[in-house]
VEXTI-419172 format. One record per residue (C-alpha): z, x, y. Coordinates in steps of 0.05 Angstrom, whole numbers, padded with zeros to 5 digits, always signed. Example, Ala and Ser with C-alpha at 12.3 -4.5 7.8 and 13.67 -1.06 7.14 Angstrom:
! residues 2
+00156+00246-00090 +00143+00273-00021 
This chain:
! residues 783
+03417+02710+01904 +03418+02675+01972 +03432+02601+01973 +03383+02594+02031 +03307+02588+02025 +03291+02598+02099 +03351+02638+02124 +03363+02713+02120 +03426+02748+02145 +03417+02814+02180 +03448+02852+02122 +03395+02823+02075 +03334+02850+02112 +03306+02917+02135 +03245+02949+02166 +03201+02928+02107 +03211+02854+02121 +03166+02845+02183 +03122+02793+02147 +03185+02752+02134 +03226+02759+02198 +03180+02793+02248 +03188+02860+02283 +03251+02842+02322 +03287+02812+02262 +03267+02870+02216 +03293+02921+02267 +03359+02885+02274 +03366+02884+02198 +03349+02958+02193 +03401+02976+02246 +03454+02933+02211 +03439+02966+02144 +03448+03034+02176 +03516+03018+02205 +03496+03010+02279 +03541+02961+02317 +03493+02903+02324 +03517+02833+02344 +03518+02794+02278 +03470+02739+02262 +03414+02712+02219 +03339+02699+02220 +03303+02634+02208 +03243+02662+02170 +03170+02658+02188 +03161+02613+02126 +03204+02561+02162 +03154+02561+02220 +03095+02554+02173 +03129+02499+02134 +03147+02463+02199 +03074+02465+02222 +03051+02440+02153 +03102+02385+02142 +03092+02356+02212 +03016+02355+02203 +03007+02397+02266 +02962+02451+02237 +02897+02412+02240 +02914+02384+02309 +02928+02454+02336 +02865+02481+02304 +02822+02428+02337 +02852+02442+02405 +02845+02518+02400 +02775+02518+02370 +02748+02476+02428 +02784+02514+02483 +02753+02561+02534 +02806+02616+02539 +02773+02646+02601 +02785+02582+02640 +02857+02591+02663 +02867+02518+02680 +02841+02494+02612 +02880+02548+02575 +02945+02528+02609 +02934+02454+02597 +02915+02460+02524 +02970+02509+02507 +03019+02463+02542 +02995+02406+02499 +03007+02447+02436 +03077+02467+02458 +03096+02396+02474 +03072+02373+02405 +03117+02425+02372 +03179+02411+02415 +03173+02336+02407 +03161+02337+02331 +03220+02320+02286 +03245+02378+02245 +03237+02364+02170 +03305+02351+02137 +03305+02411+02090 +03293+02460+02148 +03343+02425+02193 +03398+02425+02141 +03389+02500+02127 +03393+02518+02201 +03454+02473+02211 +03490+02502+02150 +03474+02574+02170 +03501+02563+02241 +03565+02532+02212 +03573+02591+02164 +03561+02639+02221 +03615+02604+02262 +03664+02613+02205 +03646+02687+02197 +03662+02704+02269 +03719+02652+02273 +03691+02616+02334 +03675+02542+02335 +03605+02528+02362 +03596+02601+02385 +03547+02619+02440 +03486+02654+02412 +03423+02688+02435 +03361+02657+02405 +03302+02705+02403 +03230+02699+02381 +03206+02750+02330 +03131+02746+02317 +03107+02773+02250 +03054+02815+02287 +03105+02840+02338 +03116+02915+02347 +03061+02934+02297 +03025+03000+02309 +02957+02965+02317 +02980+02912+02367 +03041+02899+02408 +03063+02827+02415 +03129+02847+02449 +03147+02802+02506 +03096+02749+02489 +03147+02699+02463 +03213+02673+02489 +03287+02689+02488 +03343+02640+02504 +03413+02663+02521 +03482+02630+02519 +03462+02573+02472 +03520+02537+02439 +03526+02477+02392 +03481+02457+02334 +03438+02409+02374 +03422+02462+02426 +03408+02514+02371 +03359+02466+02337 +03326+02449+02403 +03317+02522+02423 +03293+02543+02354 +03235+02494+02364 +03224+02521+02434 +03218+02591+02403 +03166+02564+02354 +03130+02531+02412 +03130+02596+02452 +03081+02625+02401 +03031+02581+02439 +03042+02602+02511 +02976+02613+02546 +02991+02687+02552 +03006+02695+02477 +02946+02653+02457 +02899+02691+02502 +02927+02756+02475 +02915+02738+02402 +02845+02713+02417 +02829+02775+02458 +02855+02821+02403 +02818+02785+02347 +02879+02758+02311 +02873+02693+02272 +02923+02647+02306 +02949+02622+02239 +02958+02692+02211 +03013+02702+02263 +03078+02665+02250 +03145+02667+02283 +03216+02679+02259 +03276+02656+02300 +03333+02706+02310 +03401+02673+02319 +03452+02726+02342 +03522+02728+02370 +03519+02725+02446 +03551+02787+02477 +03591+02771+02540 +03560+02830+02576 +03601+02863+02630 +03546+02916+02636 +03479+02923+02601 +03412+02955+02605 +03360+02998+02570 +03364+03068+02542 +03306+03115+02526 +03320+03172+02479 +03264+03212+02511 +03254+03214+02586 +03196+03166+02599 +03183+03195+02668 +03171+03268+02649 +03164+03257+02574 +03220+03307+02560 +03247+03294+02490 +03309+03336+02506 +03335+03283+02553 +03363+03212+02548 +03351+03164+02605 +03397+03104+02615 +03386+03044+02660 +03447+03000+02674 +03467+02941+02716 +03520+02887+02718 +03519+02825+02673 +03466+02808+02622 +03408+02856+02608 +03355+02804+02626 +03364+02825+02699 +03341+02896+02681 +03287+02878+02631 +03255+02825+02675 +03257+02870+02736 +03297+02826+02783 +03346+02882+02797 +03337+02957+02807 +03387+02987+02758 +03427+03051+02762 +03392+03109+02727 +03426+03165+02690 +03393+03226+02657 +03432+03262+02603 +03416+03329+02571 +03420+03320+02495 +03442+03391+02478 +03507+03393+02516 +03513+03320+02541 +03512+03341+02614 +03494+03286+02662 +03435+03319+02697 +03420+03265+02747 +03446+03198+02771 +03413+03148+02818 +03459+03093+02841 +03419+03032+02864 +03437+02971+02905 +03449+02919+02851 +03448+02855+02891 +03440+02804+02835 +03462+02795+02763 +03452+02745+02707 +03513+02711+02676 +03527+02651+02632 +03533+02584+02666 +03602+02557+02680 +03582+02491+02648 +03528+02474+02598 +03483+02523+02562 +03440+02579+02589 +03446+02631+02644 +03444+02634+02719 +03427+02687+02771 +03484+02701+02819 +03499+02749+02877 +03539+02810+02857 +03579+02808+02921 +03600+02736+02906 +03614+02747+02832 +03644+02817+02830 +03655+02836+02903 +03612+02872+02954 +03639+02940+02933 +03603+02933+02866 +03533+02929+02896 +03528+03004+02909 +03581+03031+02861 +03565+03068+02797 +03558+03017+02742 +03576+03062+02683 +03633+03112+02679 +03615+03182+02658 +03650+03170+02591 +03609+03107+02579 +03545+03145+02595 +03563+03197+02543 +03581+03145+02490 +03514+03110+02502 +03475+03175+02499 +03507+03195+02433 +03492+03127+02403 +03420+03133+02426 +03413+03201+02393 +03442+03173+02329 +03392+03116+02328 +03335+03165+02343 +03356+03206+02283 +03357+03144+02239 +03286+03127+02257 +03263+03199+02266 +03227+03179+02331 +03244+03169+02405 +03272+03099+02416 +03272+03046+02470 +03341+03013+02462 +03371+02950+02494 +03447+02954+02497 +03508+02916+02524 +03582+02930+02536 +03623+02868+02517 +03670+02845+02572 +03719+02815+02522 +03722+02867+02466 +03699+02929+02506 +03653+02944+02448 +03584+02975+02455 +03531+02932+02422 +03459+02952+02407 +03416+02891+02418 +03348+02920+02399 +03313+02985+02384 +03239+03000+02381 +03196+03063+02384 +03174+03088+02452 +03099+03081+02449 +03080+03110+02517 +03101+03183+02512 +03044+03231+02527 +03023+03285+02479 +03052+03341+02519 +03120+03345+02553 +03119+03360+02627 +03186+03392+02642 +03218+03400+02710 +03249+03468+02716 +03300+03491+02766 +03281+03563+02782 +03345+03575+02821 +03392+03542+02773 +03448+03591+02790 +03447+03571+02863 +03467+03507+02896 +03407+03466+02920 +03402+03466+02996 +03379+03400+03026 +03338+03408+03089 +03316+03337+03102 +03319+03267+03073 +03274+03207+03079 +03244+03148+03043 +03209+03164+02977 +03140+03134+02988 +03095+03167+02936 +03132+03196+02876 +03125+03267+02851 +03149+03338+02866 +03112+03391+02905 +03130+03461+02929 +03095+03503+02980 +03092+03532+03050 +03108+03486+03109 +03051+03473+03157 +03071+03430+03217 +03015+03390+03249 +03023+03364+03319 +02952+03341+03331 +02885+03330+03296 +02861+03397+03322 +02908+03433+03275 +02889+03402+03208 +02847+03462+03189 +02911+03501+03183 +02930+03463+03120 +02906+03499+03057 +02910+03480+02984 +02983+03476+02961 +03015+03473+03031 +03068+03422+03052 +03040+03380+03109 +03095+03361+03158 +03081+03316+03218 +03109+03259+03259 +03060+03209+03228 +02992+03217+03195 +02928+03182+03216 +02860+03174+03181 +02834+03240+03210 +02887+03277+03170 +02863+03252+03102 +02824+03316+03086 +02888+03356+03098 +02930+03307+03059 +02884+03316+02999 +02896+03391+03000 +02971+03386+03009 +03022+03394+02953 +03064+03342+02989 +03069+03305+03055 +03131+03294+03099 +03132+03251+03162 +03186+03237+03213 +03167+03164+03221 +03141+03106+03180 +03161+03061+03123 +03132+03045+03055 +03073+03009+03087 +03053+03063+03136 +02988+03102+03133 +03021+03164+03103 +03053+03124+03047 +02992+03084+03028 +02943+03142+03030 +02990+03189+02992 +02999+03139+02936 +02924+03131+02929 +02913+03206+02929 +02971+03218+02881 +03005+03265+02930 +03081+03266+02934 +03103+03238+03002 +03168+03226+03040 +03165+03183+03103 +03217+03165+03155 +03251+03234+03150 +03270+03228+03224 +03275+03301+03248 +03240+03337+03190 +03188+03366+03237 +03245+03399+03277 +03287+03422+03218 +03229+03450+03177 +03197+03513+03204 +03125+03535+03197 +03117+03582+03138 +03182+03564+03104 +03176+03552+03029 +03206+03484+03010 +03206+03435+02952 +03192+03362+02966 +03223+03316+02914 +03189+03251+02932 +03220+03214+02874 +03287+03218+02909 +03266+03229+02981 +03295+03299+02989 +03267+03365+03017 +03300+03427+02988 +03300+03499+03012 +03257+03545+02970 +03216+03534+02907 +03272+03504+02866 +03234+03455+02822 +03170+03467+02786 +03125+03419+02747 +03089+03453+02691 +03014+03443+02691 +02983+03400+02637 +02936+03432+02588 +02869+03400+02574 +02900+03371+02512 +02955+03340+02553 +02905+03311+02602 +02867+03280+02545 +02931+03250+02518 +02945+03221+02587 +02877+03188+02589 +02887+03160+02519 +02956+03136+02541 +02925+03099+02600 +02874+03067+02553 +02930+03045+02507 +02969+03019+02567 +02909+02976+02586 +02901+02949+02515 +02974+02931+02508 +02985+02904+02579 +03011+02833+02582 +02963+02777+02599 +02978+02743+02665 +02951+02680+02697 +02957+02715+02764 +02902+02768+02770 +02926+02838+02782 +02878+02876+02827 +02882+02948+02851 +02875+02977+02920 +02830+03038+02929 +02807+03080+02987 +02782+03146+02960 +02721+03133+02916 +02727+03200+02879 +02792+03181+02845 +02768+03119+02809 +02758+03158+02745 +02832+03176+02746 +02853+03103+02750 +02797+03063+02716 +02836+03056+02651 +02895+03022+02685 +02905+02948+02667 +02875+02918+02731 +02827+02858+02737 +02785+02887+02794 +02790+02922+02861 +02821+02872+02909 +02816+02919+02969 +02770+02978+02975 +02780+03010+03043 +02717+03040+03074 +02755+03083+03124 +02759+03140+03073 +02684+03139+03068 +02676+03141+03143 +02725+03199+03150 +02708+03241+03089 +02636+03227+03071 +02605+03208+03139 +02650+03242+03189 +02616+03214+03250 +02620+03151+03293 +02567+03098+03274 +02543+03090+03346 +02539+03166+03354 +02495+03168+03291 +02450+03114+03320 +02444+03151+03386 +02424+03214+03350 +02376+03181+03302 +02420+03190+03241 +02439+03118+03226 +02412+03123+03155 +02466+03176+03140 +02519+03122+03144 +02479+03074+03100 +02468+03128+03047 +02539+03155+03045 +02573+03087+03048 +02529+03059+02992 +02542+03123+02952 +02618+03115+02958 +02618+03041+02940 +02570+03051+02882 +02614+03105+02853 +02670+03055+02845 +02630+02992+02830 +02592+03022+02771 +02656+03050+02740 +02690+02982+02737 +02629+02936+02729 +02630+02876+02718 +02700+02871+02748 +02696+02850+02821 +02705+02899+02878 +02722+02870+02946 +02699+02919+02999 +02736+02914+03065 +02687+02934+03120 +02712+02984+03172 +02779+02969+03204 +02789+03031+03247 +02825+03020+03313 +02798+03051+03377 +02845+03111+03374 +02822+03124+03302 +02748+03115+03317 +02755+03165+03374 +02775+03218+03322 +02706+03214+03289 +02651+03259+03313 +02621+03230+03377 +02677+03179+03380 +02704+03203+03446 +02636+03189+03478 +02632+03115+03457 +02703+03091+03448 +02748+03063+03503 +02822+03082+03510 +02868+03023+03496 +02942+03019+03511 +02956+02981+03446 +02898+02991+03396 +02938+02959+03340 +02921+02891+03369 +02860+02912+03407 +02785+02920+03393 +02784+02920+03317 +02756+02882+03259 +02708+02823+03270 +02716+02825+03346 +02684+02894+03343 +02628+02873+03295 +02602+02818+03341 +02607+02856+03407 +02543+02885+03437 +02577+02953+03439 +02583+02958+03363 +02539+02904+03331 +02485+02955+03311 +02538+02998+03279 +02562+02939+03239 +02491+02925+03216 +02491+02994+03185 +02551+02974+03143 +02515+02910+03122 +02453+02950+03102 +02497+02995+03059 +02528+02935+03023 +02460+02904+03012 +02433+02970+02984 +02490+02973+02932 +02479+02901+02910 +02403+02898+02909 +02377+02969+02896 +02432+02987+02846 +02442+02917+02818 +02518+02920+02829 +02529+02846+02843 +02603+02854+02829 +02609+02878+02902 +02636+02827+02951 +02654+02833+03025 +02720+02828+03062 +02724+02819+03137 +02787+02848+03171 +02829+02823+03229 +02796+02755+03239 +02823+02717+03298 +02779+02655+03309 +02731+02610+03272 +02676+02620+03324 +02676+02696+03315 +02675+02686+03239 +02613+02642+03245 +02579+02693+03289 +02593+02751+03243 +02567+02712+03183 +02502+02700+03221 +02495+02775+03231 +02508+02788+03157 +02458+02735+03136 +02405+02765+03181 +02416+02831+03143 +02405+02796+03076 +02478+02785+03057 +02475+02710+03043 +02541+02677+03023 +02532+02643+02956 +02567+02641+02887 +02538+02709+02872 +02561+02740+02938 +02629+02722+02963 +02659+02733+03032 +02734+02739+03039 +02773+02749+03102 +02839+02784+03114 +02895+02736+03133 +02932+02781+03182 +02933+02742+03248 +02977+02680+03254 +02917+02640+03281 +02887+02643+03210 +02951+02610+03184 +02951+02556+03237 +02877+02539+03224 +02877+02554+03150 +02839+02492+03130 +02784+02505+03182 +02777+02578+03158 +02778+02556+03085 +02714+02517+03095 +02678+02580+03120 +02698+02632+03067 +02706+02642+02992 +02775+02672+02995 +02832+02702+03034 +02870+02767+03025 +02938+02767+03058 +02947+02832+03095 +03023+02828+03090 +03034+02889+03134 +02996+02863+03195 +03017+02791+03183 +03090+02811+03182 +03086+02853+03245 +03049+02799+03284 +03095+02742+03261 +03159+02782+03273 +03134+02823+03332 +03155+02886+03294 +03111+02948+03296 +03097+02965+03224 +03098+03040+03240 +03164+03039+03277 +03214+03081+03240 +03270+03051+03282 +03253+02979+03266 +03240+02996+03193 +03308+03028+03186 +03341+02967+03219 +03308+02920+03170 +03263+02883+03219 +03198+02896+03181 +03206+02854+03118 +03152+02813+03083 +03208+02771+03053 +03228+02742+03121 +03229+02665+03117 +03177+02660+03173 +03128+02705+03136 +03139+02668+03070 +03128+02601+03104 +03062+02627+03132 +03040+02650+03064 +03059+02584+03032 +03020+02546+03086 +02958+02588+03074 +02959+02581+02998 +02965+02505+03002 +02909+02499+03052 +02863+02546+03014 +02875+02511+02947 +02862+02444+02979 +02791+02468+02991 +02785+02505+02925 +02788+02575+02955 +02824+02635+02926 +02883+02672+02958 +02902+02744+02944 +02952+02792+02976 +02944+02866+02987 +03004+02910+03000 +03066+02938+02966 +03111+02878+02976 +03102+02847+02907 +03116+02913+02870 +03173+02934+02916 +03210+02867+02914 +03212+02829+02848 +03238+02767+02884 +03178+02769+02931 +03131+02772+02871 +03166+02712+02841 +03158+02674+02906 +03084+02688+02907 +03074+02666+02835 +03113+02603+02846 +03071+02587+02908 +03009+02594+02865 +02977+02657+02892 +02913+02673+02853 +02918+02749+02853 +02957+02810+02878 +02924+02875+02897 +02970+02935+02895 +02965+03011+02895 +02947+03046+02829 +03017+03074+02818 +03047+03005+02810 +02992+02967+02773 +03024+02970+02704 +03094+02955+02731 +03070+02896+02773 +03031+02866+02715 +03094+02869+02672 +03135+02840+02729 +03087+02782+02742 +03083+02768+02667 +03159+02763+02666 +03160+02716+02726 +03106+02671+02696 +03145+02669+02631 +03208+02647+02668 +03171+02593+02706 +03140+02568+02642 +03208+02568+02608 +03239+02527+02664 +03183+02477+02662 +03193+02468+02587 +03267+02458+02596 +03255+02405+02649 
């Protein structure tokens, strides 16, 4: 019989002990019992937490705070939860609990023959990893903690982390009684990780249960789990242990223990290991095979595909399994990628930047001008120098898109991601190397075009499609709660049904250009000249309604037309009414167009469509966004036009503007007094601050176009401060936050209210932002 009342060693617990030690603790005990090499340790049971709350008289105080708290008020939620955490951290640990934890840590030190050993202290909620609700990631983990005082301090911080605003909101939202969920503290030997990462015993990308996927990077695994580094990725075939694929990433940062004191620190790989390690393969082939075999063993033990955290110890060279849990996101049907020419060597025809993931095979159709788009049929591969809005109908038909120019923010990239079409951009001379009529395969996950039909994605059955929808619904239910709202960009109204189950808080940018191109097809002024102005009102209101009613009551911010003159000329009748500009990118576009006599009546049609959606259909979740604003006087003038059409700015109807022109930054306070919110157009803002054409393949490849440039970040910081001074919201639309974790962290730290990203990165970005918010909270607690 154990001499401890509140302590359980890993070899004393198993999968049946979740009520006592939580999901994480129970899993570690189960792995230990089954002979898996788990870093040794013990659990401070959930009873200890409950006893701590009882003996310190905190239960009634916490109950009073929670029962009188508005969880939908972010400010109040953060303040009240912070108050609860401070009460827990500052309370004195009752003597009986304190003595047991001290004695267990001392005994643990003797067992591993290290005085004051460094440990990882992990939270393990008693409702964590249950089938009916996932609490994973809601509480905290502390690494490289040494000495009894630090262990005691961080154990209380773990208890306090049960009351983060995110975890509290989650429990309330899921209907859990706050006091039915307790927390066990896992105290575990700290592995001095040379390399670490995550392993999936079924491929989470294509759901193939015959493959193992391994992510790996240098240092502690927190860098991989939190998303601050893009890890190497290895795919292993289970049957014969062949390494099917390997993607070696640029691993610029790593997390290591501090030289002095407790805790960890983020360092540059080039400074810590040497510049050669940034792009070198993290794991040897032998290590990959050892990992895969261990993964398969653990999968057999649990009789289910597993998501496994692992580490290779720098000192002992041992492989340690840090955690294993079931993979909950596999679809009902496996989509296998088959190599139809497996006996032949794959022939690479072109390479570029993977902009919209997926694989498509078909016949090459090269498009040199808009007049040729009719040549593209269903299943063809569209190849061109660069796409424009007129090519969207052809892009929708294409099995894949390949462009010579452009970066991840170009038209081809953005539109392809929204349409779900595989796309490679910046392929340089692809339009010269690829010949009309050639059959090719576009692997837009890796940015490679192969000769012939060498890869094939099996079609999903109706059952598989249903499973995918259910999986999206589950993803939405289990998505982490974030203080920063995660909005989604949308252009094509017809695809909202495909994405409506994703975990987004609203549409932060609905582009109307798709409606103009695909549903209207003619220039607004041409329609007015020919007596067909009502066509635009009907079609535009139809497109907006289709989206707004699917997501109601979530907000949908509709950006009114932002075609440039060269794009407007491509619409029917456009060549009759549009001038030719040498540089339309910074020419007659946005609000300057709306207020000009040459287009004002066309803009009024857009206003009428917006009013129709809000008043006739009752969709008051529709707000307006004005693009490419330059001056306050033009903003005042355009608001007068909108008001005259019945679009009156009030709490029920909000007007946002795009922050794309530096003048908006310089006069941010003046603009803030005229609008309800800003949406940072990071693509245009970056190109205008740096003088770098966003569509220039040359500048993109040289690294000039970068939202992370200090000048751009300074502009964003200035805008957020000015907007918040006047109580106005700030969002950002673009791929920057999902492409660059450090950029997302910068935005959160600056206090951005929301991020609007493309559908394919919604779930990832929400997880990333949740991780960033958690780190910020952790640092504030430590201070």
